[in-house]
N, C-alpha and C positions, 0 to 999 in steps of 0.2 A: 171234124165230125162226119165229113162226107165218106161215102162208101169207098173201099179200096179193093182193087182187083186182087184175086187170090189165085195161086197156082192150082192147076188141075192135075189129076193123075189118070191112070188107065181107066179107072171106074167112073170118073167124072169128066172124061174128055169132051163129051158132047153137052155138058152142062155149063151153065153160067155161074161162076163162083166168085163171090165177093165177101168182104168183111164189113159188117155194119156195126158201128159203135152206137150203143144205146145208153141213156142215163141209168144209173143205179136206181134212183128214186128219191127216197128221203135220206139225207146224209146228216150225221151228227158230227160236228167239229168241236173238239175240246182243245182250247188254245192255252199256251203257257204264259207266264208273266215276264219272262226275261226280255223278249222282244214283242211286246203285247200288241203292237199295231201290225207289224210286218207278218208275224206268224199267225195272226188272226185273219187278216185280209187276203193273204196269198192263197190259202186253201179255200176260202170263201169264193174268191174270184174263179178259181178253177172249177169248183163244184157247180156254181151257177152257170158258168159258160158251157159246161157239159150238159146242161139241161136238168139238173137236179134241184130239188127243194132242200133247204138247209135249216137245221136247228143249230144255232151258234151259241156256244158256252164260253165266253171270255173268262180269263182267270180272275178270281176274286181277290188275289194277292195284289195285283196291279189295279188298285181301286179307282184311280183317276181315269185310266184308259178304259176300264170296264164301263164307267159312267158315261164317258164321251161316246163310245161305240153304241151303247144302248140308246142314246139320244139322237145321234146323227144318222146312223144307218137307215132308220125308218124314213128319214127325210129325203133320201136319195134313191132307195131301192124299193121295188114293188113288194109290199108287205105280204102279198099272197104267196110268195115263193121263199120266204125266210122268216125266222123268228129268233129273237135274242133272249136267252134264258140267263138270269142272274142268280147268284147264290154261291154257296161253298160246297164242301164235300157231300153234305146231306142231299142238296139239290142235284148234284152230279150223280150221286148214287140212284136217286129216283129216276133220273133220265135214263140211266143204263138199264133199268128194269124193262124199258119199252123196246120193242123190236124196230130197228132201223135197217135200211138197206145197205148202208156203209157207215163205218166209223173212222174218223181221222183224229188221232190223238198225238199231241206233242207234249212231252214232259219226262218225268223220271221213270226209271225201270220199275220202281216200287208201285207207282200208280198205274203204270202200263200193264202190270200183271192183273190188277183189278179190272181194268178196261177189257183186257183180252178174255178174262174169265167170263165177264158179262156178255161179250160178243159171242162166245162159244155156245151159250145157252140157246141162241137163235141161229147159229151157223152164219153169223153176219161177217162178211169180209171186212178187213180192218187194215189200216196203215198205222204203225207205231213208229214215231220218230223219237227215239230215246237218247239219253245221254250216255256217258261212259268216261273212264279215266284215260286221257290221251297222253301217251308217253312222247317224250322228245329226246332223241338220241343225238349227242354232239360228239363228233369225231375229233381227235387231237389235231388234225390238219386244218381245222377251220380257223378263220379270223374271229376271235372271241367278241369283238365289238359288233361285227355284222350279225352274229348269232344273237347277241344280247339285244340289239335294237329290234330284231324281228320277234323274238320271244317275248320281250317286255311289252312291245306294242300290242300283241294279241292276248297275252295273259291278263293284262290290266285294262284292256278295252272293255267298256261297259262294266267296269269294276270286277272283271273276271267272271261275270255271269253270262257266259257263252258256252254252248254245249261242245263246240269243237275247239275251244281254246286249249293250248298245251297245259296239261295237268301236273306233270312233273318232268324233271330233266334227269337223264342218265348220262354220265360222262366219267372220265378218269379223274383221279384226285388232282392230277396236274392241270387238266382243263378246268376243273372247278376253281382252282386258285386264280386262273386267268379270267374266268367268267364272272366271278363275284364283283371285282371292280368295274368290269364292263357293264354289268347289270345296274350297278349303282349309278354309273354315268348315264345310262339310257333312261333310268327312272327320273334322274334330275333333269335331263334334257326334256322329257315329256311333261313332267309335272312340277318342275321347279324345286327349290330347296325346301319348301313347305308344301307337300302335296295336298294337305288338308285345305289350303286356300286356293288350290288350282281350280279353275273353271272347267278343266278337262277331265276331272276325276269324279265319278258319280258316287252314290252311296248305296249301301246294302238295302235290298227291297223291303225287308221287314225286320222287326226285333227278333222274331224267331230265328231267322237265318243269321242275324248278327250274333246271337248267342251261340249258335252252332259253330260259326267261324271263329269266334273267340276261343272256343274250346280247342280248335285245331291249331291255334297259335301256340299252344303249350307243347306241341310235338317238336322233337328235335331241338335245335338251337336257332334263334333268330339271328341272321347275319345282316339283313337289311330290313328296315322298317319295323313292323311289329306294333306301332302305336295304334290306339283305337279310342273312340269316343262314342259311348252308347247313346248319348243324347242326340247325336247327329247320325247315328248308325254309320260312323266312319271307321274304316280300317285302311291303314296305309298300305301302299304296295310293298309286299313283304316277300323276302326270300328266306327259306329255312334250310339249314344244313344239319348234318349228323342225324338225319332222319332214319328211323328203323322201318323196315317193310311192314312190321306188324302194328305200327302205330295207327291211330284213327285217321290221320290225314292221308294215309295210303289205302284206306279201306273203303272210301266213298268218294264220289265226284265232289271236288272242292267247291266249285261254283262261287268263287270269290277271289280277291286279289292276293292270293297266297301261292307261292311257287316253291315246292320242295326240290332240293338237289340231292340226288343219290349217286354214289360213286360205284363204278364197275371197272374191272381190270381189262376188259376187252369187248369187242363187238359181239362175240359169241355169248359172253355173260349177259350183255344187255338183251340179246334176243331170248335167251333162256328166261330171264327175269320177266319179260313181257309174256312169253308163252305159258308161264305158270299161273297167269291171272286171266280174268275175264277179258274177252276180246274188247278192245277199246273202240270208240267211234272213229278216231283218227290217230295216225302216227306221223310224227314229224322227224325227219332224219336230216341232219346237217353233216355233209361230208364232201370232200373233194376227191375221194377215192372210188374208183370203179369197183374195187373189191368190196368196199362197204355197201355199195349199191346192190351188188349181187347177193350179199349176205342176207339182205332182208327177205329174199325169196324163201328163207327157212323159217320165217315167222308164221304166226297163225293166219296171216293173210293168204297163205297158200291153201287153206282149207276150202272145201267146195262152197261156192257161193254163186249168186246170180250176178253176172257183170252188169254194171250200170254206172253212169257218172255220179260223182259225189260233189257236194259243195265244198270247194277248197278255199280257205282263206287266202288273203293276198300276201301273207308273210312268206310263204314258200310252197312249192308243190308238196303234196302229201301222198302217203299211202293211207287209204281210209276204208273203214267198214261202215256200212249202214244197216241198222236194224230196221227192217221194213216188212210190211205185209205179214201174213199169218206165219210164215216160216222164219221170221226175224233174221233174215240173211244180212250179211255185211259185205257187199261188193267191194272190190279192191281197185285202187288207182295207184299204180306204182310211180315212184319218183323220189329223188333226193335233191337237196340243194345246199349250197354253202352260203 
C-alpha cells in the first residue's frame, strides 16, 4: 500500500511524482458454493488488507459453510469493518440495489450478467470471476495413461465442481480408443472398484444440480460410469462418447463428474471447433509436438486481451482466459504438456 515512485516527463520534470494506492471504500463480495471457504475468505482478506469495509454474501447453496462463516467471522474480526448478509437470490437482489464502491463476484455467467447490470446503474467497478467450458485437446503422440491420470484427477476432483476443470476432450478416434481404457484405469486407481463407497469422491451440492446433471447423462452414450443415486446426490465418475456438439452437455458448463469425448480429425479441426464457441476459461493441450504447440496460436487466445497470470491447476500447464473487470477480458498463458 505504500507510495510508489512514478516516472516524470518534460512537463513534470521538476515535480515529485508518485502513485498512491487508496481503498475503494465499501466492497460487496458475493461468494460461490463450490469452494465456499477459500473463495469467500480470499477476496475478504484482500479487501480488508487494502483498507476497505466489506459486505460479505456467502452462497446460500452451501448451507453449512454459510452458517459457520456467519457465526465465526464476528468472533475474530472487527465488526465495524464488515458485515455478513445471509439469504438467497431475493436478498442478493436487494443488496445489488444499493451503491457500493466495488463489487467482487464469483459464479456463473448467467448471474454475472445480473450483477454487472446492477453495477452499471451506479458505475461501480466490478470483478467478475466466471466459469466456462474448458476444452482439452489430446494429440495422438501422447501417452494415454499419463493424459488419463491428469484429466481424471482434475475432472473428478471436488466431484467436477471446479470452474477450471477440463469440460470435454477433443481427440482423434484412434486416441479415443486408447484413452477410454486408460481413463477407466485412472478412475479405478483413484476411487476403487466402487466409487460410491470411496471416501475420496464427494457428492453433488444440491438436488437441483443433481437433477440437471442427470439430464446431461442422457447425452451421447455412457462408456464409463453413469450410475447415480438421488437419495445421496451421487453421480459416478462418467465418460460419454458419441456426443453431438448440439446436445445439452455441450451447451453449458457441466460442473459435475461427467466428461464427454468428441473426435476430431486434426489439430486444425480441434482449433476450429473451439473458435466457433464462446471463449473458455481454460484450455488444456497435451502434445509432444512443437508443431501442435505453435498451432494453438491460431485459437481465440490470440484475440486482444490484457496480459496477466492465471491460476493453473497442477495437472498440466494451460493456456487460459480470465473474464475479469468490466471489460471481461481473458488473458492468455501459453503452454502445452504431455
